[in-house]
N, C-alpha and C positions, 0 to 999 in steps of 0.2 A: 504494500500500500504506500502511496507516495506521500502521505502525511497531510500537509495543510490544505491542499486543494486538489483532490482527485477528480478527474473528469470521467464520464462513463466511457470505458474502453476495457480491451482485454486487461511608723515612729520608733526608733531603736531603743531598747533597754540597756542600762549600763552593763549588764552581764553578757551582752552580745554585741558584736560589731558588724558594721556593714563594710564589705570589701569592694573597693571601686575597681571595675573592669571596663575599660573603654569609657563610654559615657553612661553606662548603666550602673546604678548602685542599688543593691537589693539585699535584705537580710530576712531570714525567716526561721521560725521554729519548726518542729517536726510536723509531719502530716497528721492531721487530726487535732492539732492544737491551733491556737490563733496564729496567724501569720504575723511576723514581726518585721518592722522596717517601713520605709516610705511607701511601699506598695500595699500595706495592710488594708487600708480602707477600701481599696478597689477590688480586693480579693473576696470571693464568695465560696464557701464550701458547702456541698450538698451531703446530707447524711446518707442518702441512698442514691448512688451514682446511676442506678438503673432508671431513675426517674429524672434524669438530667434534662436540662432545657434544650430546645431544639438546635441551638448553634454551639453547644458545648456544655460540659458539666458545671461551668462556673458562670455562664451567661445569665443575667437576670432578665431573661426573656421567656415569657410563657407562651402557650400555643396561640394566643391572640396576636402575637407579634409576627406570625408567619406572613410572608408577602401575600397580599391579596391576589396578585397575578398567579402565584403558585396554587392558591386555593381554587381559582377558576380553572386552571389547567387540570387539576385533579378531578374536578367535577366534569370536565370535558371527556374524560376517559369513558368510552362507550362500550358496555358489555355486548350490545347487539353487533357492533362491528367486529369485536373479538370473536364472537360466535360464528359470524359469517365467514371470517377468515379461516377459522379451523375447519368449518364445513367444506369450504372450497379446497383446502389442502387435502382433505381425505378423499376428495373426488378424483385425484390423480392416480388412484389405485395403489401404487407404491411410489415411494420417493427414495428407494434404496440407491445408494451411491453408484452401484454397478448397473442400475436399470437403464432403460433406453433414454437416449438424449435426442432422438430424432422424431419420436412419436409426438404429434401436436397436442395430444390429450392425456397421455399416460406417461408416468415416469418422472425421473428427476429433472430431465431437460425441460419438460413442459412446466413443471412446478417452479423451476428457477426463472424461466421466462415470465411467468405470471407474477412472481414476487418482484422481479425487476420492473415490470409495468406499474405495480402498486407503488414502489419507491419513486419512480419517475413522476407519477401523478402527485405524490405527496410533496416532492421537491419543487414542483411547479408552483406551489403555494408559498414558497419561502422567499420570493423576491430575489432569487439568485444566491441566497445564503447557504442553501443546501445543495450539494452535488451528489450524483450517484455513479458508482463504479461497479461494473461486473469484473471481478478479479478472478481470472481463470488461470489454471496451471495444469500441467500434466503430471500426475502422480505416478512415478515408476512402480514397477512390481514391488510389492512389500507385503507385510502381514495383512491379510484380508483384502489385498488388492492383487488379483491373479494376473491382470493384464494392465498395461499403461492406461490410465483412466483420467479423463478431464474432470477436474473438480472446480466448481465455480462458487465463489462467495458474492453475495450482493451487499454492497456497502454504501450507506448514505452518510455523508459527513456534513454536520452543521458547524461551520467555521466560527471560531471564537473571535471576539472583537478586540480584546485587549492583550491577551496572552494566548494566541491561537496555537502556540507550540506545545501547550499542555493538553493532553487528550484524556477523555473519559469514554470508555467503550462498553456497549451492551450487546450481547449476542443471544441468539437462539439458533438451534441447528435444524436445517431443513430436511435432512435425510431421515429415513425411517428404516425399520427392519422387522423381521419375524423371528421365530425361534432359532432357525439356522441363519447365522449372520451372513452366510454366503448365498442365501436364497434371494435372488433379485427379481423373481418373476411373480411370486405369490403376493396377494393383496397385503399391504402393510400400511393401514390408514394413518397411523402415527398421530392420533388426535392429541394425546397428552405428551407423548415422547416423539417429536418435540413440537407438534403443532401449537401447543400452548405457548411455548417460548417464542416461536416465530410470530404468532399473533400479538404477543406482548411487545415485541420489537417494532412491528409495523405500527401498532397503536401509539407507542412512544414517539416514533418518528412523526406521526401525524400531528400529535398534540404539541410537539416541540417545534414543528417546522416554521411557525410564524413568530417565534421568539429568537432572541439573540442573547448570548452570554459571553463573559470574558474568556472562558475556556472553550475548547472545541469538544463537541459530543459526536460520537460515531455509533451509528445504529447498523448492525450487521446480521445477516443470516448467513451461516457458514454450513458447509457440507462436509461429508466424510467423517463425521463424529463417530458414528457407530463402527466404522472400519478402523479407527485409530486416531481420531482428533486431527485428521490431515488438513482440513480446511482452515481450522483455527490456528494450527501450527504454522501454516504458510502465512496467514495474515499477521500473526504475532512476529514472525521472523522478518517479514517485509517492513513492519513498523519499526522494529529494532534497527534494521539496516538503514532506514531513512532517518534514524536519530529521533524518532517521535518519543516524546516524554509522556508515556502513558502513566497517569497518576491514579487511575482506578479503572477496574474492569469487572463487569458482572456477566456471568453466564446464567441465563434463565433456562433451565432444563428440567422438564417434568414439573410444571407449576399448575397443573390442571385439576387435581383431585383433592377435595377437602375431606373426603371420607375414606377410611381404610378398607371397608368391606370385610374385615376379619374379626369383628366383634368389639373393636375399640371404638370409643366415642368419637364422633366427628370433631374435627378441630378446624373449623372454617375461617378462623380469624387469627391464624398464625402461619408464618412461613419460616422455613429453616434457611439460615445463611451459614455456609461452610467456609471456615477461615483457617488456612494453614498457619502453623507456628514456625518451626524451623523452615526457612525459605527453600523452595525447590532447587534453586540454582546456587545454593550455599557451597562454599569451598571448605576444604579441611581446616584451613587456617581460621576461617570464620566460625566453624564449629568449635574449635579450641577456644576462641574468644568468648563465645556464648557460654561455654562451660566455666570459664574463669570469671566472667563479669556479669553473667545473667543476661536476660533479654529474650529467653525462649518464647515468652508470651508477648513480645513486643515487635514482631516483624511487621512489614508493611501491610500485609493482609489483615492482621489483627487491628492495626490502627485504622484501616479502612472500615472494618466492621464497627468499631467504636464510634466512628464518625457517622456512619449510616444509622446506627442505633439512635443517635442524638437528633438527626435531622429528619427522620421518618418515623416519628412515634405513633402510637395507636391513636392518640388524640387527633392526628392529622390524617392518617391513612385508613383508620379502622382495622389495622393489623398489628399484631405483635411480632416482632422479629426475634426469633430464637437463634441467638448466636451459638454456633457449635464450633468448638476449637479443634477442628480436624480438617484436613485438606479437602476431603469429600466423604461420601458414604464409605463404609468399610471396604478398603482395598479397591476402590473404584475411582473413576475420574471423568470429568467433563471438560469443556473447552476452556474453562478458566485456567486449567493446569498448563495449557499451551502458553498462556501469557505469564504465568508464574515462572515458566522455564526461561523466559527472557528477562527475568528480574523485575517484572511489573507486579504491583499489588492487585490481586484478583480474588474473586469470591464466587461462590455458586449459590443461587436461590433455587429452592426446590420445595415441593409440597411436604406437609408434616409427616406423612406415613405412606410409603409407596404401596400400590396394589399390583402385585406381581402376576395376577391373572390377566392384567390388561397392559403388560409391559413386556416387549420382546416375545410376543406370542402370536402364533397363527390364529386367524379368525376362525373359531369353531365353537361347537357346544359339546361338552363332555359331561355326562351324568347330570344333565340339566343346568350346568354352569356355563355361562357365556365367557369365552376367552377372546382376547384381541383388544387392540388399542382403539376402541370405537368412541365416537363423539358423545354417545349417550352416557359415558362414564366420567365426563369432565364437567366441572362446575364453572360455568361462564362467569358468574358474579365473583367467584373466588379469584379467577384469573385477573379480572378487572382490579380487584383489590391488590393483588401482587404487582400488577402494572403500576398502580399508584405508589406502592413502596419504591419501585424502581424510579419512578418519576420524581418523587421527593428527594431521593438520594442523588440523582443526576443533577437536579436543580441546585441542591445544596453544594455539590462538588464544583459545578461549572460556574456558580455565582460567587463562590468564596475565593480567597487567595489560594495560590498553589501551596503544596506542602514545602516547607523550607528545605533547602538542600545543604548537604555537607554538614549536618549537625554533629557536633563532637562534644564529648565530655572529657575534660583534661584531668589526668591523675595528679598533676602538679600545676596549680595556677601560676600565671606569670608573676615573677618576683618572689616566689616562694621556693626556697632552696631545699626544703625537706618535706616530710609528710605533713598533711593537714586535713582537717575535717571540712574545710571549705570545698565547695564544688564550683568549678569554672566550666562554663559552657560557651560554645561558639557555633556560628552557622553563617551561611552566605545570605546576603541581602536578597529578598524577593524582587522580581522584576516589576511587580504591580506598582503603579504610581499613587494609589489611593490608600496605602497602608497607614495606620496610626501607630503600629508597633508590633511587638511580639509578647507572648506569654510563656513562662515556664510552667508546665503543668506537673503535678505530683500525685503520687498515690503510694500507699503501702504496697510492698511487693506481693502481698496476698490479695489485694483488691483487684477486681476485674476491670474497673474503669477508673479514669482520672477523677480525683475527688477534690482537688483544689488547684488554684492557679495564682501565679505571681506576675503581674504586668511589669515588664522591664524596660518599656520604651522602645523607640524606633532605633535600635542598636543591633549589633551583630555579636556582642559578647556580654556575658553577665556572670557574676560570681555570687553564690548564695551561701549563707552560713548554715548549711544543711549537710550532713554527712551523706555522701553518695553511696556509702555502704548499706544504708538502711532503707532507702526508698527508690522508686523508679521515677525518672524525670523525662520530660519531652519538651519540644519547642513547637509552637504554632504561631502563625501570623494572624493579625486582626486588621480589618479594613475599616473605613469610615462608617460603613453601614452596620458595623458590629458583626459582620460575617467572620467566622474563624475557620482556618484551614484545618485539614487533618493534621494529626500530630506527627512530627518527625522524631524518631527515637535516636538519641545521640550515640555515635560510635566511640568507644573508649580509645583515647590516644595518650601517649606519655606526655 
């Protein structure tokens, strides 16, 4: 993917001291106690981080402070359109990656052409701000690919206005399958897996098309997922090769069923969000650093999840996000893993409890039980709510400052010749021109989310009278509208 503009083609106490670092002076007590120092009055601590305000756990903003334009966009999400999209996708018979690409009504080729037409129509409403690309490549013979096969991703890009070089990506996979992953002729309607995700992406593109944001948003349907994540792998590799700064990616895969059909209570108002801990592309040296300094729960994906949890609460979307600290379901993977492999923060949204009678199954009836991924087993209103979760998350990401770069925590602050309990932090200045400054966020190592914050001003260094041995710290940027970026977790340096 070419990146920015693809076209369609192939107060201190006496007992404590504030240490000056650069132009920032901050002192603080331990997490859970009152913050001490010149930033104390501006800091707010929440007793329950899970109930944090929408723009971050320390922001004194309740649900009423959400942008009215965002609320209107969420109301514009249309379950009927989502249902019609899924219905149309099932009518292609099969969307298997190896199925026909020349039949005008059946197979992956016809389905791809139809999705491209929908994206073109959506982009036409954007005033030129959204462009559409058919990204095709030939996948050589590989696992589950017996002959060289053309794979095509449909990608719509809504270019950012201020910092278009930062990207936020959402995908659903177009291909489907039955029990035998190599069976490309049997009917594979793929209503839930992953017609639901494709419908979500198309609806997101539609409701976002007439808006603009500082950051760039990419809406993509990818293929080859069932055969080995081939489409998303190619897309992620292309973005990395182009130097695209992907600061958040969501795979919406199997988001259609709110009932489990196996005796468990329905859970129609929650969605799972899978978030890896130790990064996929970690090196042995980085593993060693994690072991010595901690941070196993503070990778980019976990910070992305914390951010989404704050900007897409139940009060706004009608949905509870269940953060699951695991790369994906047990020993499984979806297209977010392709982006994790390129070092990008990525996560998967999926329904609360999968129904395996309707997933990777031939359409049939056995002993009175209907098998197959049919549209009758998806909950269209549930998919619409999951779409709203995605929308709130993308809105929050693309509207807020980017995640600070090159965040570091220094074992020895400048001017200190021996060990110290002070903590010195540094980071690169953000490119946004509307920043008011940065915050150092803190939590106990056993807490799941950030619980307090110290404003440090519009600086790139700060030293706190807090022992780095005892807590976790991060850096985030704040703009004039009160938007806060995702947190950057600092890398230890000598």
